[in-house]
MARBA-845972 format. One line per 8 residues: number of its first residue (from 0); their letters; for each residue x, y, z of C-alpha. Coordinates in pm, whole numbers, plus 50000, padded with zeros to 5 digits. Each point is the difference from the previous one (the first is absolute). Layout:
residues N
NUM = A = X,Y,Z ~ ...
END
This chain:
residues 545
0 = MLSLDERN = 50406,53033,49137 ~ 49897,49631,49947 ~ 50124,49917,49633 ~ 50187,49728,49811 ~ 50298,50248,49982 ~ 50314,49778,50120 ~ 50091,50253,50281 ~ 49639,50010,50136
8 = LYRLLLDL = 49953,49629,49969 ~ 50344,49918,50172 ~ 49935,50273,50273 ~ 49671,49845,50091 ~ 50138,49636,49997 ~ 50253,50118,50255 ~ 49749,50179,50214 ~ 49789,49678,50016
16 = VAIPSVSF = 50283,49789,50077 ~ 50103,50226,50288 ~ 49675,49898,50178 ~ 50060,49645,50171 ~ 49676,49880,49940 ~ 50072,49667,50112 ~ 49684,49768,50011 ~ 49790,49996,50318
24 = TEEENRAA = 50163,50315,50130 ~ 49863,50353,50067 ~ 50235,50129,49706 ~ 49757,49852,49752 ~ 49764,50281,50137 ~ 50267,50248,49943 ~ 50041,49876,49653 ~ 49633,50022,49902
32 = RFIASTLG = 49989,50368,50146 ~ 50294,50106,49775 ~ 49858,49855,49707 ~ 49668,50150,50049 ~ 50160,50341,50073 ~ 50208,49993,49677 ~ 49692,49921,49790 ~ 49815,50257,50174
40 = ELDCFRRD = 50224,50249,49845 ~ 49855,49931,49645 ~ 49771,50258,49886 ~ 49717,49735,49904 ~ 49977,49910,50375 ~ 50023,50362,50131 ~ 49682,50070,49777 ~ 49842,49672,50142
48 = PSLLRLLP = 50157,49858,50307 ~ 49719,49737,50021 ~ 50181,49806,49730 ~ 50289,49950,50218 ~ 49956,49795,50317 ~ 50158,49812,50278 ~ 49784,49696,50030 ~ 50029,49779,50333
56 = VEGDRLGR = 50069,49635,49996 ~ 49691,49854,50175 ~ 50118,49834,50324 ~ 50352,50077,49977 ~ 50192,49996,50336 ~ 50243,50262,49874 ~ 49718,50225,49850 ~ 50176,49999,49657
64 = SIVAALVR = 49851,50152,49706 ~ 49984,49966,49613 ~ 50090,50314,49766 ~ 49723,50022,49735 ~ 50028,50292,49739 ~ 49788,50030,49688 ~ 50086,50198,49692 ~ 49704,50044,49746
72 = GAPETRRT = 50028,49923,49659 ~ 49887,50249,49740 ~ 49763,49969,49826 ~ 49792,49853,50283 ~ 49997,49629,50021 ~ 49938,49716,50251 ~ 50313,49825,49868 ~ 50263,49973,50247
80 = VILTGHFD = 50346,49877,50038 ~ 50138,49902,50339 ~ 50352,50082,50097 ~ 50109,49814,50304 ~ 50290,49929,50228 ~ 50105,49944,50358 ~ 50210,50235,50214 ~ 50116,49748,50275
88 = VVDASACG = 50337,49854,49979 ~ 50184,49710,50169 ~ 50233,50081,50303 ~ 50368,50106,49914 ~ 50153,49728,50260 ~ 50159,49810,49703 ~ 50199,50334,49940 ~ 50222,49929,50310
96 = HLSGLAFS = 50202,50285,50139 ~ 49867,50209,49729 ~ 49629,49939,50075 ~ 49981,50355,50115 ~ 50082,50128,49669 ~ 49777,49763,49800 ~ 49739,50270,49967 ~ 50248,50273,49881
104 = PEEYTRRV = 50072,49829,49664 ~ 50258,50226,49877 ~ 50218,49976,50294 ~ 49933,49616,50029 ~ 50108,49968,49625 ~ 50333,50144,50094 ~ 50050,49761,50295 ~ 49832,49684,49892
112 = GELEIPEQ = 50326,49858,49876 ~ 50096,49952,50369 ~ 49747,49727,50014 ~ 50006,49672,49889 ~ 49797,49997,49684 ~ 49996,49779,49700 ~ 50236,50048,49717 ~ 49751,50113,49753
120 = ARSDLASG = 49883,50256,50247 ~ 50365,50126,50031 ~ 50017,50000,49626 ~ 49686,50228,49968 ~ 50135,50212,50272 ~ 50330,50069,49824 ~ 49787,50092,49679 ~ 49843,50293,50167
128 = EYLFGRGV = 49661,49935,49843 ~ 49850,49873,50320 ~ 49842,50151,50312 ~ 50009,49764,50315 ~ 49775,50010,50296 ~ 49692,49875,50175 ~ 49700,50067,49798 ~ 50157,50137,49683
136 = SDMKSGLA = 49892,49719,49807 ~ 49708,49840,50210 ~ 49826,50226,49949 ~ 50047,50379,50060 ~ 50141,50039,49641 ~ 49672,49860,49851 ~ 49786,50228,50248 ~ 50206,50320,49881
144 = LEMCLLGE = 49941,49914,49645 ~ 49624,49959,50048 ~ 49995,50336,50215 ~ 50184,50202,49727 ~ 49776,49851,49725 ~ 49685,50097,50176 ~ 50156,50356,50040 ~ 50059,50012,49626
152 = ISRREKYP = 49654,49853,49914 ~ 49829,50259,50222 ~ 50138,50297,49790 ~ 49887,49841,49657 ~ 49696,50147,49831 ~ 49890,49670,49871 ~ 50059,49648,50113 ~ 49797,49691,49902
160 = ANVLFLAV = 49924,49858,50357 ~ 49979,50097,50353 ~ 50312,49882,50205 ~ 49954,49885,50351 ~ 50330,49997,50191 ~ 49992,49761,50304 ~ 50279,49965,50258 ~ 49985,49736,50256
168 = PDEENSSA = 50181,49881,50320 ~ 50093,49662,50112 ~ 50080,49805,49668 ~ 50303,49852,50146 ~ 49819,49875,50306 ~ 49655,49870,49950 ~ 49857,50246,49732 ~ 49759,50134,50244
176 = GMRGAVPW = 50014,50331,49792 ~ 49864,49842,49660 ~ 49767,49783,50195 ~ 49885,50312,50178 ~ 49986,50197,49654 ~ 49760,49749,49833 ~ 49683,50119,50165 ~ 50113,50344,49945
184 = LLRLREEW = 50048,49955,49643 ~ 49630,49887,49973 ~ 49877,50317,50192 ~ 50215,50236,49807 ~ 49881,49819,49671 ~ 49638,50092,50088 ~ 50056,50347,50144 ~ 50231,50123,49729
192 = GLDYVACL = 49849,49821,49718 ~ 50268,49777,49875 ~ 50054,49687,49808 ~ 50344,49843,50046 ~ 50125,49875,49701 ~ 50361,49880,50112 ~ 50221,50024,50316 ~ 50364,50069,49936
200 = NAEPSVGG = 50265,49937,50248 ~ 50385,50105,50001 ~ 50164,49746,50183 ~ 50351,49943,49882 ~ 50058,49771,49706 ~ 50138,49669,50106 ~ 50093,49912,49649 ~ 49815,49877,49710
208 = RSSPAAVY = 50100,49691,49792 ~ 50193,50192,49745 ~ 50044,50342,50112 ~ 50031,50161,50361 ~ 49712,50238,49927 ~ 49658,49829,50029 ~ 49638,50042,50007 ~ 49846,49778,50227
216 = VGTIGKLM = 49628,49926,49936 ~ 49935,49747,50308 ~ 50128,49948,50342 ~ 50055,49675,50197 ~ 49808,49891,50293 ~ 50139,49903,50351 ~ 49864,49796,50282 ~ 50182,49952,50319
224 = PFFLCAGR = 49943,49660,50181 ~ 50098,49962,50340 ~ 50091,49682,50212 ~ 49938,50015,50375 ~ 50200,49685,50132 ~ 49922,49886,50347 ~ 50246,49738,50135 ~ 50039,49851,50340
232 = EAHVGDYY = 50178,50179,50287 ~ 50299,49808,50164 ~ 50323,50098,50190 ~ 50272,49999,49759 ~ 50134,49727,50231 ~ 49731,49770,49908 ~ 49990,50091,49636 ~ 49838,49684,49873
240 = DGVSSSLM = 49711,50064,50224 ~ 49891,50285,49808 ~ 49948,50147,49636 ~ 50170,50342,49913 ~ 49789,50220,49783 ~ 50327,50138,49861 ~ 50073,49657,49861 ~ 49680,50004,49826
248 = LAHLAMLL = 50040,50335,49832 ~ 50352,49869,49891 ~ 49828,49720,49807 ~ 49752,50230,49853 ~ 50280,50242,49892 ~ 50185,49707,49842 ~ 49688,49893,49780 ~ 49866,50352,49918
256 = EGAPETAE = 50275,50257,49975 ~ 50088,50054,49637 ~ 49838,49693,49891 ~ 49942,49998,49639 ~ 49676,49823,50002 ~ 49836,50317,50199 ~ 50070,50235,49714 ~ 49752,50077,49727
264 = EHDGERFP = 50031,50067,49638 ~ 49799,50243,49787 ~ 50055,50089,49632 ~ 50353,49797,49994 ~ 50135,50182,50297 ~ 50091,49822,50335 ~ 49941,50203,50316 ~ 50183,49984,50317
272 = PAACLRFR = 49930,49685,50253 ~ 49899,50012,50360 ~ 50206,50197,50233 ~ 49967,50005,50381 ~ 49947,50366,50131 ~ 49980,49921,50354 ~ 50125,49716,50195 ~ 50005,50036,50403
280 = DLVENYSV = 49897,49844,50312 ~ 49708,50124,50213 ~ 50164,49950,50341 ~ 49958,50301,50218 ~ 50279,49915,50249 ~ 50344,49847,49998 ~ 50027,49633,50134 ~ 50182,49692,49942
288 = TLPERAVA = 49680,49851,49847 ~ 49932,49879,49660 ~ 49792,50260,49840 ~ 49659,49884,49979 ~ 49850,50245,49735 ~ 50160,50171,49704 ~ 49871,50161,49693 ~ 50116,50059,49635
296 = CYNVLTTS = 49849,50192,49718 ~ 50069,49947,49619 ~ 49958,50233,49706 ~ 49825,49802,49730 ~ 49954,50183,49650 ~ 49713,49890,49795 ~ 49872,50083,49655 ~ 49703,49726,49993
304 = KTPARVLE = 50028,49794,50330 ~ 49669,50059,50207 ~ 50044,50038,50403 ~ 49827,49654,50023 ~ 50267,49836,49795 ~ 50305,50178,50179 ~ 49857,49888,50327 ~ 49975,49652,49886
312 = EMKEAAER = 50352,49988,49877 ~ 50126,50161,50314 ~ 49820,49755,50228 ~ 50163,49726,49805 ~ 50324,50162,50051 ~ 49933,50030,50387 ~ 49910,49617,49997 ~ 50312,49914,49828
320 = ALDATLER = 50225,50223,50243 ~ 49814,49862,50313 ~ 50050,49650,49888 ~ 50375,50081,49945 ~ 50034,50146,50338 ~ 49853,49722,50190 ~ 50185,49721,49794 ~ 50313,50198,50077
328 = LARHGERA = 49924,50017,50379 ~ 49920,49620,49992 ~ 50304,49900,49835 ~ 50243,50207,50179 ~ 49808,49938,50339 ~ 50040,49621,49950 ~ 50375,50029,49968 ~ 49990,50192,50339
336 = GSRNRFAG = 49795,49750,50160 ~ 49657,50178,49994 ~ 49690,49827,49899 ~ 49773,50295,49980 ~ 49783,50019,49673 ~ 49778,50292,49918 ~ 49703,50012,49776 ~ 49960,50345,49817
344 = RVLSFAEL = 49717,50158,49809 ~ 49932,50310,49773 ~ 49706,50227,50035 ~ 49890,50301,49780 ~ 49937,50313,50190 ~ 49653,49958,49920 ~ 49978,49651,50175 ~ 50183,50136,50293
352 = AERARNRT = 49759,50312,50034 ~ 49703,49757,49981 ~ 50144,49779,50285 ~ 50079,50323,50222 ~ 49617,50118,49940 ~ 49872,49666,50107 ~ 50200,49989,50344 ~ 49944,50378,50059
360 = DGFDSALK = 49682,50174,50163 ~ 49980,50367,49852 ~ 50289,49913,49731 ~ 49926,50315,49781 ~ 50035,50210,50301 ~ 50304,49842,50117 ~ 50164,50038,49686 ~ 49894,50354,49965
368 = DFAESLPD = 50138,50084,50345 ~ 50318,49825,49930 ~ 50057,50191,49671 ~ 49935,50323,50173 ~ 50232,49927,50279 ~ 50299,49965,49760 ~ 50258,50294,49987 ~ 49963,50249,49735
376 = SLDERERC = 50352,49949,49903 ~ 49925,49675,49844 ~ 49932,49970,49623 ~ 49718,49834,49831 ~ 50206,49684,49966 ~ 50145,49987,50367 ~ 49635,50053,50116 ~ 49868,49724,49781
384 = VEAASFLL = 50273,49763,50131 ~ 49915,50087,50367 ~ 49635,49927,49925 ~ 50063,49658,49853 ~ 50214,49918,50296 ~ 49727,50107,50235 ~ 49760,49785,49817 ~ 50209,49703,50043
392 = DLSGEKGP = 50010,50059,50373 ~ 49604,50008,49973 ~ 49985,49690,49800 ~ 50177,49788,50255 ~ 50194,49828,49728 ~ 50347,49886,50077 ~ 50311,49957,49777 ~ 50175,49866,49799
400 = LIVVGFLP = 49772,50169,49757 ~ 50022,50276,49721 ~ 49721,50239,49931 ~ 49978,50126,49651 ~ 49855,50347,49905 ~ 50058,50330,49829 ~ 50111,50330,50118 ~ 49960,50348,49854
408 = PYYPPRLN = 50068,50154,49745 ~ 49811,49826,49723 ~ 50056,50101,49629 ~ 49794,49895,49746 ~ 50160,49945,49649 ~ 49884,50232,49743 ~ 50060,49915,49631 ~ 49913,50138,49675
416 = RRETPGEL = 49782,49720,49856 ~ 49909,50174,49675 ~ 49627,49963,50077 ~ 49878,50360,50074 ~ 50004,50307,49792 ~ 50199,50176,50268 ~ 50265,49725,49988 ~ 50034,49992,49625
424 = SLLRAARR = 50022,50390,49978 ~ 50271,50014,50253 ~ 50200,49752,49797 ~ 49954,50191,49687 ~ 50133,50319,50188 ~ 50285,49787,50127 ~ 50094,49887,49648 ~ 49977,50356,49856
432 = LMDEAAVS = 50220,50134,50261 ~ 50256,49713,49935 ~ 49977,50084,49618 ~ 50051,50384,50053 ~ 50283,49937,50242 ~ 50187,49777,49743 ~ 50008,50279,49738 ~ 50185,50204,50250
440 = GVEISLVE = 50243,49699,50087 ~ 49843,49889,50329 ~ 49912,49638,50035 ~ 49709,49919,50219 ~ 49870,49660,50083 ~ 49656,49873,50080 ~ 49990,49793,50305 ~ 49704,49785,50107
448 = VFKGIMDM = 50072,50001,50393 ~ 50179,50220,50216 ~ 50161,49763,50250 ~ 50094,50234,50286 ~ 49649,50051,50167 ~ 49815,50301,49962 ~ 49697,50203,50091 ~ 49874,49932,49659
456 = SYMGFQGE = 49840,49671,50136 ~ 49733,50211,50168 ~ 49869,50152,49676 ~ 49727,49730,49967 ~ 49953,49632,50077 ~ 49998,49747,49705 ~ 49907,49700,50190 ~ 49699,49844,50165
464 = PSELDVLA = 49894,50158,50317 ~ 49970,49628,50122 ~ 50358,49979,49966 ~ 50062,50211,50295 ~ 49795,49784,50235 ~ 50288,49787,50088 ~ 50234,50304,50045 ~ 49741,50165,50245
472 = ENMPLWGS = 49936,49682,50183 ~ 50381,49941,50056 ~ 50104,50330,50067 ~ 50008,50103,50391 ~ 49809,50330,50052 ~ 49877,50030,49636 ~ 49758,50288,49980 ~ 50130,50155,50310
480 = AYRFPLDD = 50393,50047,50030 ~ 50007,49960,49612 ~ 49737,50118,49775 ~ 49993,49892,49625 ~ 49745,50218,49783 ~ 49867,49724,49762 ~ 49667,50143,49955 ~ 50133,50327,49899
488 = LKRLGVPI = 50269,49850,49763 ~ 49751,49791,49822 ~ 49850,50369,49929 ~ 50318,50151,49889 ~ 50155,49782,49728 ~ 50265,50248,49845 ~ 50256,49879,49753 ~ 50358,50037,50116
496 = ANFGPLGK = 50354,50091,49884 ~ 50325,50071,50135 ~ 50274,50222,49840 ~ 50256,50154,50200 ~ 50373,50110,50044 ~ 50293,49731,49976 ~ 50102,49924,50345 ~ 50208,49717,50160
504 = DDHKNSER = 50022,49835,50325 ~ 49694,50108,50180 ~ 50027,49975,50373 ~ 50376,49940,49997 ~ 50262,50240,50101 ~ 50083,50045,49618 ~ 49656,50098,49901 ~ 50052,50242,49704
512 = LHLPFYLR = 49857,50183,49733 ~ 50104,50055,49638 ~ 49994,50373,49979 ~ 50037,50041,49609 ~ 49689,49792,49933 ~ 49814,50128,50290 ~ 50069,50372,49931 ~ 49986,50011,49620
520 = TLPPLFSR = 49884,49683,49838 ~ 49697,49907,50221 ~ 49793,50323,50047 ~ 49899,50055,49659 ~ 49914,49627,49941 ~ 49815,49996,50329 ~ 49819,50300,49911 ~ 49917,49875,49662
528 = FVELLAEE = 49870,49650,50150 ~ 49745,50189,50192 ~ 49878,50161,49675 ~ 49990,49688,49833 ~ 49795,49829,50271 ~ 49740,50271,49981 ~ 50001,49989,49608 ~ 49949,49623,49974
536 = ASRPSPGG = 49743,49979,50275 ~ 49781,50250,49791 ~ 50005,49783,49682 ~ 49778,49719,49953 ~ 50166,49657,50047 ~ 50080,49806,49676 ~ 49925,49671,50199 ~ 50336,49863,50040
544 = E = 50382,50079,50088
END
């Protein structure tokens, strides 16, 4: 039975973790079917199975699905709280020779000490209060909690709101699940007669300012600029006759990787700087030739910067990196007796695409045919990089040059601006929760921005639609390989919060969950928070925080 009883909650957690639902694999479909089947045992869905659905992610190459389950409030109301989370996980390769046990958390916990893990993790292991394994923190524990709460709510005679449970795939990859859920949320809102007053996620807490338990009322945004570097080919024996694209990437890394000036601040908190997520050449076959093309992409976290501003900053970095590359080659080449000098330039992807279009008859068809020829095994980012390289060929442009654009995914920042009645009611609910928890000796902090990136970015769009023009123009295959539901997001606009378990070291071999807080402290608090969100949404806003 789905309930918040410790044993039931723990058993469901183990069952969910046992499914190795790594992003972009068939196991995500198995996880969705298991979640739907488990919820299907509730009496409310036996009476009305139409309220429990597997919703296909439109255009998904793996045929993945979203799980949606609605429990009606009583008395009847349109007021609806969304409970959401993702059922995909990152792979277990970090777990080394124990990777095969990472989805069997009890056994993995018994043996994780064999691995090289941080001292803090070893101390937590010795305490006996932590469960280790892939997905125990991020975020099978949160999903199990939401499912068990849904079971309890379904048996109550009175409840102040409808509760819509929404479980999605692919959060760890490109958030195809939540992006695909957005149009479904609009359709279900009309079909089921719902008003979405809040969306609550249960990602693990990454620590508040004054206490480890935290309610987050906003989430950070993410852009991923890419740099396609084109050098000049030359035999390694004639080194100074060419320009290595790898050297261009190296200078970019020295400028951008971890650079403090790439980090944003909000509400007194400084967020992580730019970090390179991919760095490789585009050479198909081995030869003793300087690599002519290479690509790198960087994670850039945002709370206020627009795509246009980030693009401009990245172009400036590319110009500096290219200048440093060519100056180094000239200086070293002169010492080796070479008089070669190269002039470089930086293009935005939009500029490259325009040049390719001007030189190519049937440009749209050529690009479409190329995109369709790409292997299904390539993910969205790889497909976009291949398309950019193809357009570089069509353009006739020669290096040394750097093309700057964006790769998917894009996560818009979503903040609580204290502007709408929904935002204000959510804040009141959070503060009531904090006050009630303090009475029982539990300290919960309020944090403005969740900095770990999450699907809550897609509960609306707070910028101007024109801000995305630069993003669309500078992302290869925008609208085909990558779909961003801007029009639907503008119609959604749901206030967000995140309140979840205490986890540590997500994505690492020492990923772990604090069991006492998860099994005993969190369930009544989480349940109460959902009630408070519903109660506060039903009250007129006093007009301020």
